C-alpha positions in Angstrom: -6.3 -21.2 -62.0 -8.7 -18.6 -60.9 -10.4 -18.2 -57.5 -13.0 -15.8 -56.3 -13.3 -14.6 -52.7 -16.1 -12.6 -51.2 -14.9 -9.4 -49.5 -16.3 -9.2 -46.0 -16.5 -5.8 -44.5 -15.5 -5.2 -40.9 -19.1 -5.1 -39.8 -19.9 -8.4 -41.3 -21.6 -7.5 -44.6 -20.4 -8.1 -48.1 -18.5 -5.1 -49.6 -20.1 -3.8 -52.8 -17.1 -3.9 -55.0 -17.7 -5.2 -58.6 -20.7 -7.2 -57.6 -19.5 -8.0 -54.1 -16.7 -10.3 -55.2 -13.2 -9.9 -56.7 -11.3 -12.4 -58.7 -7.5 -12.8 -58.7 -5.1 -15.0 -60.6 -3.3 -17.4 -58.4 -0.3 -19.2 -59.9 1.1 -22.5 -58.6 4.0 -20.5 -57.1 1.9 -18.1 -55.1 2.6 -18.7 -51.4 -0.3 -19.9 -49.3 -2.0 -17.3 -47.1 -4.0 -17.8 -44.0 -7.6 -16.9 -44.5 -7.2 -14.3 -41.7 -4.8 -12.4 -44.0 -7.7 -11.4 -46.2 -8.9 -9.2 -43.4 -5.6 -7.3 -42.9 -6.6 -4.6 -45.4 -9.6 -3.7 -43.1 -7.5 -3.5 -40.0 -6.1 -0.2 -38.8 -3.0 0.5 -36.8 -4.7 -0.1 -33.5 -6.1 -3.5 -34.6 -2.6 -4.5 -35.9 -0.8 -3.3 -32.8 -3.1 -4.7 -30.1 -4.4 -7.9 -31.8 -3.6 -11.4 -30.8 -0.9 -12.2 -28.2 1.0 -15.4 -28.9 1.2 -17.8 -26.0 5.0 -18.0 -26.3 5.2 -14.3 -25.9 3.0 -14.4 -22.8 5.3 -17.0 -21.3 8.3 -14.8 -22.1 6.6 -11.8 -20.4 5.8 -13.9 -17.3 9.5 -14.8 -17.1 10.5 -11.1 -17.5 8.1 -10.0 -14.7 9.5 -12.7 -12.4 13.1 -11.6 -13.2 12.1 -8.0 -12.5 10.8 -9.0 -9.1 13.9 -11.0 -8.1 16.3 -8.3 -9.4 14.7 -5.9 -6.9 14.1 -8.4 -4.1 17.5 -10.1 -4.2 19.3 -6.8 -4.1 17.1 -5.6 -1.3 18.1 -8.7 0.7 21.8 -8.3 -0.2 22.3 -4.6 0.3 19.4 -3.2 2.4 17.9 -5.8 4.8 17.1 -5.3 7.7 16.5 -1.7 6.8 13.1 -0.7 5.4 13.9 0.1 1.7 16.6 -0.3 -0.9 18.4 2.7 -2.5 18.9 1.0 -5.9 21.4 3.4 -7.3 23.7 3.6 -4.3 23.1 -0.1 -3.5 22.4 0.5 0.2 19.6 0.4 2.7 17.3 3.3 3.8 15.5 3.8 7.1 13.6 6.7 8.7 15.1 10.2 8.4 16.1 10.6 12.0 17.9 13.9 11.3 14.7 15.5 9.9 11.6 14.2 11.7 9.5 16.5 9.6 10.4 14.6 6.4 7.0 12.8 6.3 7.6 11.6 2.7 10.1 9.2 4.3 9.1 8.9 7.9 5.4 8.3 7.3 6.3 5.0 5.7 9.6 3.8 7.2 9.6 2.6 10.8 12.8 0.5 11.2 10.8 -2.7 10.8 12.2 -4.2 7.5 9.3 -2.8 5.6 10.1 -4.2 2.1 10.6 -7.8 3.4 7.3 -7.8 5.2 5.4 -6.1 2.3 6.7 -8.7 -0.1 5.8 -12.0 1.8 2.8 -13.0 -0.2 4.4 -12.0 -3.5 6.9 -14.9 -3.0 4.0 -17.3 -2.7 2.3 -15.9 -5.8 5.6 -16.5 -7.7 5.6 -20.1 -6.3 8.7 -19.7 -4.2 7.7 -21.6 -1.1 11.3 -22.1 0.2 12.0 -18.3 0.1 8.6 -17.6 1.6 9.5 -19.8 4.5 12.9 -18.1 4.9 11.3 -14.7 4.8 8.7 -15.6 7.4 11.4 -16.9 9.7 13.4 -13.7 9.3 10.3 -11.6 10.1 9.6 -13.7 13.2 13.2 -13.7 14.4 14.1 -10.0 13.7 11.1 -7.8 13.5 9.8 -5.8 16.5 7.4 -2.9 16.6 8.8 -1.6 20.0 10.4 1.3 18.1 10.6 5.0 18.8 9.2 5.6 15.3 6.4 7.9 14.4 4.6 6.5 11.3 1.4 7.1 9.4 -1.5 4.9 10.6 -2.7 4.3 7.0 0.7 3.3 5.7 1.5 1.0 8.6 -1.9 -0.6 8.2 -1.8 -1.4 4.5 1.8 -2.3 4.1 2.7 -4.0 7.4 -0.5 -5.1 9.1 -2.1 -6.2 5.9 0.9 -8.2 4.8 1.3 -10.0 8.1 -2.4 -11.0 8.1 -2.3 -12.1 4.5 0.8 -14.3 5.0 -0.6 -15.8 8.2 -3.9 -16.7 6.5 -2.2 -18.2 3.5 0.2 -20.1 5.7 -2.6 -21.7 7.8 -5.2 -22.1 5.0 -6.4 -25.8 5.2 -7.3 -25.6 1.5 -3.6 -25.2 0.6 -4.1 -23.1 -2.5 -0.4 -22.8 -3.0 0.4 -26.4 -2.2 1.7 -27.7 1.1 3.3 -24.6 2.5 3.1 -25.6 6.2 5.9 -24.2 8.2 7.3 -26.4 10.9 6.7 -25.2 14.4 4.8 -22.1 13.2 2.7 -20.9 16.2 0.8 -17.9 14.8 3.7 -15.6 15.2 2.7 -13.4 12.3 -0.8 -13.0 13.7 0.7 -12.1 17.1 2.9 -9.5 15.4 -0.1 -8.1 13.5 -2.0 -7.8 16.8 0.9 -6.1 18.5 1.2 -3.5 15.7 -2.6 -2.9 15.7 -2.6 -2.3 19.5 0.2 0.3 19.0 -2.0 2.1 16.3 -5.1 2.2 18.6 -4.1 5.5 20.4 -4.8 7.3 17.0 -8.5 6.7 17.7 -8.5 8.1 21.2 -9.3 11.7 22.2 -10.8 12.8 18.8 -14.1 14.7 18.8 -15.4 12.7 15.8 -13.9 9.2 16.1 -11.8 9.9 13.0 -8.3 8.9 13.9 -5.1 11.0 14.1 -2.9 10.5 11.0 0.2 9.5 12.9 1.3 7.6 16.0 4.6 6.9 17.7 4.9 3.1 18.1 6.1 3.5 21.7 4.4 6.5 23.0 1.2 7.0 21.0 0.0 10.2 19.4 2.8 12.8 19.4 2.0 16.0 21.4 2.5 18.2 18.4 0.2 16.1 16.1 -2.0 17.9 13.7 -5.8 17.6 13.8 -6.2 17.1 10.1 -6.3 13.9 8.1 -7.3 12.8 4.6 -10.4 10.7 3.9 -8.5 7.8 2.5 -6.1 7.7 5.4 -8.8 7.6 8.0 -11.4 5.6 6.1 -9.2 2.8 4.6 -8.5 0.7 7.7 -11.6 -1.5 7.8 -10.3 -4.5 5.7 -7.2 -5.1 7.8 -8.7 -4.2 11.1 -11.9 -6.1 10.4 -10.0 -9.3 9.4 -7.8 -9.0 12.5 -10.9 -8.7 14.8 -12.5 -11.7 13.3 -9.3 -13.8 13.5 -8.7 -13.1 17.2 -12.3 -12.6 18.4 -11.8 -9.0 19.6 -14.2 -6.5 18.2 -12.1 -3.5 19.2 -10.2 -3.1 15.9 -13.1 -3.4 13.6 -15.2 -1.2 15.8 -12.8 1.8 15.7 -12.2 1.4 12.0 -16.0 1.2 11.2 -16.7 4.1 13.5 -14.2 6.2 11.5 -15.9 5.2 8.2 -19.4 6.1 9.6 -18.1 9.4 10.9 -16.7 10.4 7.5 -19.8 9.2 5.7 -22.1 11.3 7.9 -20.0 14.4 7.0 -20.8 14.1 3.2 -22.6 16.9 1.5 -26.4 16.9 1.6 -26.5 18.4 -1.9 -24.1 16.1 -3.8 -23.5 13.1 -1.6 -19.7 13.8 -2.0 -17.0 13.9 0.6 -14.0 16.2 0.8 -10.4 15.1 0.9 -9.1 16.6 4.2 -11.1 16.9 7.5 -10.5 18.2 11.0 -10.8 15.2 13.3 -11.9 17.3 16.3 -14.6 19.5 14.7 -15.6 17.5 11.6 -15.2 20.5 9.4 -13.9 19.9 5.9 -10.5 21.6 5.5 -10.1 20.3 1.9 -13.3 20.6 -0.1 -12.0 18.8 -3.2 -13.7 15.6 -4.1 -12.0 13.2 -6.5 -10.8 9.7 -7.1 -7.1 10.1 -6.5 -4.8 11.0 -3.6 -6.5 11.5 -0.3 -9.7 9.7 -1.3 -9.0 6.7 -3.5 -9.0 3.7 -1.2 -12.0 5.0 0.9 -14.3 4.0 -2.0 -12.3 0.8 -2.6 -12.7 -0.4 0.9 -16.4 0.2 1.1 -16.9 -2.4 -1.6 -14.1 -4.8 -0.6 -15.3 -4.7 3.0 -18.8 -5.7 1.9 -17.4 -8.5 -0.2 -15.3 -9.8 2.7 -17.6 -9.3 5.6 -21.1 -9.2 4.0 -22.1 -6.1 6.0 -25.0 -4.6 4.0 -24.2 -1.1 5.4 -20.8 -1.1 3.5 -22.5 -1.9 0.2 -25.2 0.7 0.7 -22.5 3.4 1.3 -20.5 2.2 -1.7 -23.6 2.2 -4.0 -24.6 5.7 -2.9 -21.0 7.0 -3.3 -20.6 5.5 -6.7 -23.9 7.1 -7.8 -22.6 10.5 -6.6 -19.3 10.0 -8.4 -21.1 9.2 -11.7 -23.4 12.2 -11.3 -20.9 14.9 -10.3 -17.3 13.8 -11.3 -17.9 12.1 -14.6 -17.6 14.2 -17.7 -17.8 13.3 -21.4 -20.2 11.3 -23.5 -22.7 9.0 -21.8 -21.5 5.7 -23.4 -17.9 4.6 -23.5 -18.1 2.8 -26.9 -20.9 4.6 -28.6 -22.0 8.1 -29.6 -20.3 11.4 -30.0 -18.6 13.8 -27.6 -15.5 13.9 -25.5 -14.1 10.7 -23.9 -15.4 10.0 -20.4 -13.2 11.5 -17.7 -13.5 11.8 -13.9 -12.6 15.3 -12.7 -11.9 16.9 -9.3 -14.9 18.9 -8.1 -16.1 20.9 -5.1 -17.8 18.5 -2.7 -20.7 20.9 -2.1 -21.7 21.9 -5.6 -20.0 19.6 -8.0 -18.1 22.4 -9.8 -14.7 21.6 -11.4 -11.9 22.8 -9.1 -8.9 22.1 -11.3 -7.9 20.4 -14.5 -5.5 17.8 -13.3 -5.8 14.1 -12.4 -3.3 12.1 -10.5 -1.7 8.7 -11.1 -3.4 7.1 -8.1 -6.7 7.5 -9.9 -5.6 4.8 -12.3 -6.8 2.3 -9.7 -10.5 3.2 -10.3 -11.0 1.1 -13.5 -10.1 -1.9 -11.4 -12.7 -1.0 -8.8 -15.2 -0.5 -11.6 -14.5 -4.0 -12.8 -15.1 -5.3 -9.2 -18.4 -3.4 -9.2 -19.3 -4.9 -12.6 -19.1 -1.6 -14.5 -16.7 -2.9 -17.1 -17.6 -0.5 -20.0 -16.7 2.6 -17.9 -13.6 0.8 -16.7 -12.5 0.2 -20.3 -12.7 3.9 -21.2 -11.0 5.3 -18.1 -8.2 2.7 -18.4 -7.6 3.6 -22.0 -7.1 7.3 -21.0 -4.4 6.4 -18.4 -2.7 4.0 -20.8 -2.5 6.7 -23.4 -0.7 8.9 -20.9 1.7 6.0 -20.2 2.4 5.5 -23.9 3.3 9.2 -24.2 5.8 9.3 -21.4 6.7 5.6 -20.7 5.4 6.2 -17.2 2.6 8.0 -15.4 3.4 11.4 -14.1 2.1 12.0 -10.5 -0.2 14.7 -11.8 -1.3 15.2 -15.4 -3.1 18.4 -16.6 -5.7 17.2 -19.1 -6.4 20.7 -20.3 -2.8 21.6 -21.0 -1.8 18.1 -22.1 1.2 18.2 -19.9 2.4 16.9 -16.5 1.9 19.2 -13.5 4.0 16.9 -11.2 6.6 15.1 -13.0 7.8 12.2 -10.9 6.8 8.5 -11.1 7.6 6.3 -8.0 7.0 2.9 -9.7 3.3 3.0 -8.7 1.1 -0.1 -9.4 -2.4 1.3 -10.0 -2.4 1.2 -13.8 -1.0 -2.4 -13.8 -3.6 -3.4 -11.2 -6.5 -2.1 -13.4 -4.9 -3.7 -16.5 -4.7 -7.1 -14.7 -8.3 -6.9 -13.5 -9.7 -5.9 -16.9 -7.8 -8.8 -18.5 -9.4 -11.2 -16.0 -12.8 -9.7 -16.7 -12.5 -9.7 -20.5 -9.6 -12.0 -21.5 -9.0 -9.5 -24.3 -5.4 -9.7 -25.5 -5.3 -5.9 -25.7 -4.5 -5.9 -21.9 -1.6 -8.3 -22.4 -0.1 -5.8 -24.9 -0.6 -3.0 -22.3 1.2 -5.1 -19.7 4.0 -5.8 -22.0 4.4 -2.1 -22.8 4.5 -1.3 -19.1 6.9 -4.1 -18.3 9.3 -3.0 -21.1 9.0 0.7 -20.1 9.9 -0.1 -16.5 12.9 -2.2 -17.7 14.1 0.5 -20.0 13.5 3.6 -18.0 13.8 2.6 -14.3 16.3 -0.2 -14.0 19.6 0.7 -12.3 22.5 -1.0 -10.8 20.8 -2.7 -7.9 17.1 -2.5 -8.6 14.5 -0.1 -10.0 14.5 3.6 -9.2 11.8 6.3 -9.0 11.6 8.5 -12.0 12.3 12.1 -10.9 11.1 13.4 -14.3 9.0 11.4 -16.7 10.2 13.4 -19.7 14.0 13.4 -19.3 13.9 10.1 -17.3 16.2 11.4 -14.6 16.0 9.3 -11.4 15.7 9.4 -7.6 17.5 6.8 -5.5 14.4 5.1 -4.0 12.6 1.9 -4.6 9.4 1.9 -2.6 8.1 -1.4 -1.1 4.9 -1.4 -3.2 7.0 -2.0 -6.4 7.6 -5.5 -5.2 4.4 -5.9 -3.3 2.1 -4.7 -6.1 3.7 -3.6 -9.4 5.7 -6.8 -10.0 2.9 -9.0 -8.5 0.2 -7.7 -10.8 2.5 -7.9 -13.8 3.4 -11.5 -13.1 -0.3 -12.5 -12.5 -1.3 -10.8 -15.7 0.9 -13.2 -17.7 0.5 -16.3 -15.5 -2.7 -18.0 -16.6 -2.0 -21.1 -14.5 -1.5 -19.3 -11.2 -3.3 -20.9 -8.2 -5.2 -17.6 -7.8 -6.8 -18.2 -11.2 -8.0 -21.7 -10.7 -11.6 -22.5 -10.8 -13.2 -22.1 -7.4 -10.5 -19.8 -6.1 -12.0 -16.8 -4.5 -9.6 -14.0 -3.4 -9.5 -10.3 -3.2 -6.5 -7.9 -3.0 -6.1 -5.3 -0.3 -5.2 -1.8 -1.4 -1.5 -2.8 -1.0 -2.0 -5.8 -3.2 -2.0 -8.4 -0.4 -3.9 -11.6 -1.2 -6.9 -12.4 1.1 -9.3 -15.3 0.6 -13.0 -14.6 0.6 -13.6 -16.9 3.6 -16.8 -17.7 5.4 -14.9 -17.1 8.7 -14.8 -13.4 7.9 -18.6 -13.2 7.7 -18.9 -14.4 11.3 -18.5 -12.4 14.4 -18.0 -13.8 17.9 -19.4 -10.6 19.4 -22.7 -8.8 19.3 -22.6 -5.6 17.4 -23.7 -3.0 19.9 -23.5 -0.2 17.3 -25.8 -1.7 14.7 -27.5 1.0 12.7 -31.3 0.9 12.4 -32.5 -1.4 9.7 -33.5 0.4 6.6 -36.9 -0.1 5.1 -35.6 -1.8 2.1 -33.9 -4.7 4.0 -36.4 -7.1 2.5 -34.7 -6.5 -0.9 -31.6 -8.2 0.5 -33.1 -11.2 2.2 -33.0 -13.5 -0.9 -30.2 -11.8 -2.7 -27.4 -14.1 -3.6 -24.1 -12.3 -4.3 -21.2 -14.4 -5.5 -17.9 -12.6 -5.6 -14.5 -13.7 -6.7 -11.2 -11.8 -7.0 -12.2 -10.4 -10.4 -15.7 -9.1 -10.3 -18.8 -8.9 -8.2 -21.6 -10.5 -10.2 -24.3 -8.2 -8.8 -25.6 -6.3 -11.8 -22.4 -7.2 -13.7 -22.3 -6.4 -17.4 -21.5 -9.5 -19.4 -18.9 -9.1 -22.0 -20.0 -10.9 -25.2 -17.6 -13.6 -26.3 -16.9 -11.9 -29.6 -15.6 -8.8 -27.8 -12.5 -10.9 -27.0 -11.5 -10.7 -30.6 -11.9 -7.0 -31.1 -10.4 -4.0 -29.4 -12.2 -3.3 -26.1 -12.5 0.3 -27.2 -13.2 1.1 -30.8 -10.3 2.5 -32.8 -12.0 5.8 -33.4 -12.3 6.4 -29.7 -8.7 5.2 -29.0 -7.6 7.7 -31.6 -9.7 10.4 -29.9 -8.0 9.7 -26.5 -4.6 9.7 -28.0 -5.3 13.1 -29.4 -6.6 14.2 -26.0 -3.2 13.5 -24.4 -1.1 14.8 -27.2 0.0 11.5 -28.8 -1.3 12.3 -32.3 
């Protein structure tokens, strides 16, 4: 028999071929084809590679992500605990470098307080392992003390330790029981007490500074070291507000939020009058900018992140005003390339490092930490820009099977070659999937997961890549691999996770710790004596309803049309352009 089918072009109109139809002979023995197969000829390599993602494959990837976490976690508990980190090649623990106090790459992070165990607490809950979560909490309560002669970076202790203790305490005592009945018998707020104790030990960093911007490091026993430097980075000093603010509101003591907020205001007031940008390194005594580079990566990243997340958590309008102004300056001075992500001609959009005073490009590299920014753009509702920037970082990942710490976009080559298992690209992938539900991001997650398994797995865990080209390794597995990288990969593939249930409202700290968006955190038991003058546009806020969940803030959020779920988030022609830009084609 004979059948005629109309050829539908990719843009939905009838192709003009022999009158718009073609006829083909179909015998009784011709195998049946899905109607979708008639569209295959119009699909290019990107459509075919990143199309639908079978549910069975999603379940398999979820299991693979869980196995990855437990391979690292179980080996840490077996070979390294109670030390801070696991050396996954030698199968042994790692603590501070006591022989070389100047080794800040190690000593800024490790403080002899079982870092990896603490940093991992809420990941155990996300994976549904209540019994191991209880065991880990008891171990922390029974074995961890901050009465140590350890000099650590305030920023790292805050996001990794303080943030995790607060998160685990909140989840453990949440009357809504989002993870089921996880009540721990005889729990008496010990995690909160530990968090409070640590925060008190960090407070000396805020004393005796001419600006209110904190010193970068403190000794947990004796305070600021006598030989401490007077320089700190913007992110390090300005990314304390989420954890310090929650702690203040939990215990009813304004001290912690006040010092963190004072530091943010001090940095903000030092921004350029011409561009609205901040630099990356500042003198805490004079307020002079030592580093005049303004960008989205190392030294600045989480400053922007915490302006928005602090507003979402605490509802302080000042935080959102600062974020909105900062984002406008970023778009005006750092963004290069065509105006629209998915339309028009010109180079792909890219955010570059510029001079804070005049907006001129300072160099031609970007760093891997900048890969967090698409996730923040999703939270801000700027999904289209997030799609483009994410595609650029994913193209770099596809080229190397990892993200080099620095990549020179002009030379199409890494400037700094190591990859320490960072989570930022995974985080943005997860948040973009939650915002769009486009299977493209499941393919990205699978690619990342398989690359990690292939390139970084060693005898007792997952190791830092020393060189993203030759895949040589360093014997270190940082705590954020379990706290963030594995967590975001698992959540990407776990559609039924309690965090994804209707009505669930959570946000992640910059270390990936889960924090509920709770009305308690919008209440203060103290009067703010440092309230800034009300701005003249306050009336614009009075009736503004802002509903935020863990995925996106709905203020001015771009809605993604339903049909966009069934096409590539970025058109093939633009994906091909980005591939060429990073040397893939």
